[in-house]
KOLLUM-633470 format. One record per atom (N, C-alpha, C): x, y, z; residue in one letter. Coordinates in steps of 0.2 Angstrom, whole numbers, plus 5000, padded with zeros to 4 digits. Atoms other than C-alpha are relative to their C-alpha. Example, Ala and Ser with C-alpha at 12.3 -4.5 7.8 and 13.67 -1.06 7.14 Angstrom:
500449945000A
506249785039A
500450065000A
499649944999S
506849955036S
499650055003S
END
This chain:
499550035000X
491549914980X
500550055003X
499649954997X
492749994994X
500649955000X
499350024999X
494149874994X
500649994995X
499350005005X
495849844987X
499949934996X
499950065004X
496249704974X
500749984998X
499250025002X
497949624972X
499949944995X
500150045006X
498149534955X
500849995000X
499250045000X
499749414956X
500049944996X
500050055004X
500149304942X
500749994996X
499450025004X
501549244930X
499950054995X
500049955007X
501949344913X
499549974997X
500550025005X
500649334900X
499349955002X
500650034997X
499249274912X
499450035000X
500749965000X
497949414910X
500050055005X
500149964994X
498449524924X
499850074998X
500249945003X
498249684914X
499450014997X
500850015003X
496649624906X
499549995006X
500450014996X
495949574922X
500050075004X
500149934997X
496349754930X
499750054996X
500449955004X
495849854916X
499249994999X
500750024999X
494149754915X
499750025006X
500349984993X
493749774933X
500050085001X
500149924999X
494249964932X
499450024996X
500449975004X
493249994917X
499249985004X
500650024997X
491749894925X
499850055006X
500149964994X
491849994941X
499650074998X
500249945002X
491750154932X
499250004996X
500450015004X
490550104919X
499249995004X
500550014997X
489350034932X
499950055006X
500049944996X
489550194942X
500149985007X
499950024995X
490250104956X
500650035003X
499449964998X
491850214958X
500050064994X
499949945005X
492350384950X
500749984998X
499350025002X
493950374939X
500550045005X
499549984995X
494850484952X
500049975006X
500050044994X
494450364965X
500549934999X
499550065001X
495550224956X
500650025000X
499449995001X
497250204958X
500349934999X
499650065003X
498250054949X
500850015001X
499350004999X
499950024955X
500449934997X
499650055003X
501249914945X
500750015001X
499349994999X
503049874946X
500550034995X
499749985006X
503549934929X
499650074997X
500449945003X
503250104919X
499649964992X
500350035007X
502849994903X
499349965003X
500650024999X
501449904913X
499550065001X
500449955001X
500750064918X
499850034995X
500349975007X
500750134901X
499549954997X
500350055003X
499949974896X
499250005002X
500550004997X
498549994908X
499750064998X
500349945003X
498250174903X
499850004994X
500350015006X
498150124886X
499549974998X
500450055001X
497049994887X
499250045003X
500549984997X
495950084899X
499750054996X
500349965006X
495750224885X
499649974995X
500450035005X
495050104874X
499349985003X
500650024997X
493750044887X
499550045003X
500349944997X
493150204895X
500150054995X
499849935004X
493250374888X
500650015001X
499449974999X
494950444886X
500050055006X
500049954994X
494450584898X
500049975006X
500150044994X
493850454911X
500749975002X
499450044998X
495450364909X
500650035002X
499449964996X
496650504912X
499850035005X
500349984993X
495650544928X
500249945005X
499550054997X
496350374934X
500650005001X
499349994998X
497950364943X
500349934997X
499650065003X
499050224935X
500850025001X
499349994999X
500850214940X
500549955004X
499750064997X
502250114948X
500150025007X
500050004993X
502550094967X
500450075000X
499649954998X
503950224966X
499550084998X
500549945002X
502750354956X
499450025006X
500449994994X
501450324970X
500250035007X
499649974995X
502650364983X
500250084999X
499949935002X
503150534974X
499450045000X
500749984999X
501250564973X
499850025006X
500149994993X
501050544991X
500350075003X
499549954997X
502450654995X
499850084996X
500349955003X
501750794982X
499450025004X
500649984997X
500050784990X
500250035008X
499849984993X
500750815008X
500350074999X
499749945000X
501850955002X
499650074998X
500449945002X
500451054994X
499550005006X
500450004995X
499451035010X
500650045005X
499449964996X
501151135018X
500249945007X
499850034994X
501550985029X
500749994999X
499249995000X
503351005023X
500050054994X
499649965006X
504451105010X
499749974994X
500050035007X
503651084992X
500549994996X
499549995005X
505351104986X
500549935003X
499550064996X
505850914994X
500349974994X
499650055005X
507150804985X
500049945003X
499950084997X
507050614986X
500849994997X
499350025002X
508850554987X
500149925002X
499950064996X
509650384990X
500550005004X
499450004994X
510950325003X
500650024996X
499549985001X
512150374991X
500150084997X
500049935002X
511550554989X
499850034994X
500349985006X
510750554972X
499449994999X
END
């Protein structure tokens, strides 16, 4: 499995269950390594719930190797990767139009 999946549905419909089961199946069937998994959500609460559930479905060590976070956290992580590779100053700051 080498393609992205989008789970879009209303509140309480099982999105988190669907994602965590899919991720655990990919890892348990050795179709993906934990570090190859990126699960992106809109809220920190949802990201935390995915991490917590994954920890119960696969080993806590493997769950920690999966990256789960918000869209903003993903953006920051991408910036971190590029700064480590010396593509720009690693002491960067993210600011808004207001300068904060």
